[in-house]
C-alpha positions in Angstrom: 4.5 -17.8 -5.7 1.6 -18.5 -8.0 -1.1 -21.1 -8.3 -2.2 -22.7 -11.6 -5.8 -23.7 -12.1 -8.1 -24.7 -14.9 -10.7 -22.2 -16.3 -13.5 -24.4 -15.1 -12.2 -24.1 -11.5 -11.9 -20.3 -11.5 -15.4 -19.4 -10.2 -15.3 -21.9 -7.4 -11.8 -20.8 -6.4 -12.6 -17.1 -6.4 -15.8 -17.6 -4.4 -13.9 -19.6 -1.7 -11.4 -16.8 -1.1 -11.9 -13.6 0.9 -9.0 -12.0 -0.9 -6.4 -12.9 -3.4 -3.0 -13.1 -1.8 -1.0 -14.4 -4.7 -1.4 -14.3 -8.5 -3.6 -17.1 -9.9 -2.7 -18.4 -13.4 -5.7 -19.6 -15.3 -4.7 -22.2 -18.0 -6.8 -22.2 -21.1 -6.8 -24.9 -23.8 -4.9 -23.8 -26.9 -5.0 -20.1 -25.7 -2.8 -17.7 -23.8 -2.9 -18.1 -20.1 -4.6 -15.4 -17.9 -3.3 -14.1 -14.6 -5.7 -12.9 -11.8 -4.3 -10.6 -9.2 -5.9 -8.5 -6.4 -7.0 -5.0 -7.2 -4.4 -3.7 -4.7 -1.6 -5.6 -6.5 -2.9 -4.4 -9.9 -3.0 -0.7 -8.8 0.5 -1.1 -7.3 1.8 -2.5 -10.6 0.2 0.3 -12.6 1.8 2.9 -10.3 5.2 1.1 -10.6 4.9 1.1 -14.4 4.0 4.8 -14.4 7.0 5.6 -12.2 9.3 3.6 -14.5 7.9 5.5 -17.5 8.6 8.9 -15.9 12.1 7.8 -14.8 12.9 6.7 -18.4 11.7 10.1 -19.7 13.8 11.9 -17.1 16.9 9.8 -18.1 16.3 10.7 -21.7 16.0 14.4 -20.9 19.3 14.2 -19.0 21.0 12.4 -21.9 19.7 15.0 -24.4 20.6 17.9 -22.2 17.1 19.0 -21.6 17.8 20.1 -18.0 17.9 23.3 -16.0 20.6 24.0 -13.4 19.2 23.9 -9.8 20.5 27.4 -9.0 18.5 28.8 -12.0 15.3 27.1 -10.7 15.8 28.5 -7.2 16.4 32.0 -8.7 13.2 31.7 -10.7 11.3 30.6 -7.6 12.7 33.5 -5.5 11.9 36.0 -8.3 8.3 34.7 -8.7 7.3 33.9 -5.1 9.7 35.9 -3.0 11.5 32.9 -1.4 15.2 32.3 -1.0 16.9 29.0 -0.8 20.4 28.0 0.5 21.9 25.2 -1.5 24.1 23.0 0.7 25.3 20.7 -2.1 24.1 19.6 -5.5 21.6 17.2 -4.0 20.6 18.5 -0.6 19.1 21.9 0.2 17.6 23.7 3.1 13.9 24.6 3.4 13.0 27.9 1.7 11.8 30.8 3.7 10.0 34.1 3.0 12.1 37.2 2.6 
């Protein structure tokens, strides 16, 4: 839920609150409205947008064939770091251990 207040009321409203629990919409005459959210909510939204951006990039990579088979990745890890991995299925795999 959100609250709507006038620009003149904003300072008083913010000073009366210990924390912002819901977005506050500030109405401005003949201008775009402004939304005030808590710093926690703002950071969560930035993280969410960053995750979405990376997921979209990953989906694009898959569509364009820019992927590496998992067994090739595990081979490279084993060759470089001396680990072996048992693949149980395409999705799940056991923990790697030292040779």
